C-alpha positions in Angstrom: -5.9 90.2 11.7 -5.3 94.2 11.7 -5.8 96.0 8.6 -4.2 99.3 8.2 -3.0 100.2 11.1 0.0 98.8 13.5 -1.5 99.5 16.5 -0.8 96.5 18.6 -4.3 95.8 19.9 -5.3 93.1 22.2 -8.5 91.4 22.3 -9.9 89.9 24.5 -12.6 87.4 25.0 -14.5 85.9 28.6 -15.0 82.4 28.7 -16.5 81.6 32.0 -15.0 83.8 34.4 -11.5 83.9 32.5 -10.7 86.7 30.3 -8.4 84.9 27.4 -6.5 86.4 24.3 -8.2 86.2 20.7 -4.2 85.5 18.8 -3.9 87.7 16.0 -3.6 85.9 11.8 -1.9 87.3 9.2 -4.1 86.2 6.9 -7.6 84.6 6.2 -8.9 82.5 3.3 -12.5 83.9 3.2 -14.9 83.0 0.1 -11.5 80.7 -2.0 -9.2 85.0 -1.8 -6.4 85.2 0.3 -6.4 88.1 2.9 -3.1 88.9 4.7 -2.8 91.7 7.1 -0.5 94.1 4.9 -3.8 93.5 2.0 -0.6 92.1 -1.0 -2.3 90.0 -3.3 1.1 87.8 -3.8 -0.8 85.0 -2.0 -3.4 84.5 -4.5 -1.9 85.1 -7.3 0.1 82.0 -6.2 -2.2 79.6 -5.6 -4.6 80.8 -8.6 -1.3 80.3 -11.0 -0.4 77.3 -8.7 -4.2 75.4 -10.1 -3.5 77.0 -13.5 -0.2 75.0 -14.1 -1.6 71.4 -12.6 -4.6 72.0 -15.0 -2.5 72.5 -17.7 -0.2 69.6 -16.5 -3.4 67.3 -16.1 -4.6 68.5 -19.7 -0.9 68.0 -20.6 -0.6 64.3 -19.2 -4.2 62.8 -21.1 -4.2 65.0 -24.0 -0.6 65.3 -25.9 -1.7 66.2 -29.6 -4.5 69.2 -29.5 -4.3 72.2 -31.6 -5.5 75.0 -30.6 -9.3 75.5 -30.4 -9.9 72.0 -28.9 -6.7 72.8 -26.5 -8.4 76.3 -25.3 -11.8 74.3 -25.8 -11.0 71.6 -23.0 -8.8 74.2 -20.9 -12.3 76.2 -20.7 -13.8 73.4 -19.6 -11.7 72.0 -16.9 -11.2 75.8 -15.6 
């Protein structure tokens, strides 16, 4: 992945006697953090929000009537 420049660099690996071009990646996941070549965090935010919404849906399906304190306790337990 190229970060911080727009140079059209090509990298090669040697496989026996052949040179194989390494493919460029536009995004990568490392330690559950999504990195893109433009370093925007939109994909990370979308994934985090989707996970939070799924947990809220899970809580809502299983616990229909919760007061604020019990809801926070259950939500923090899952998060």
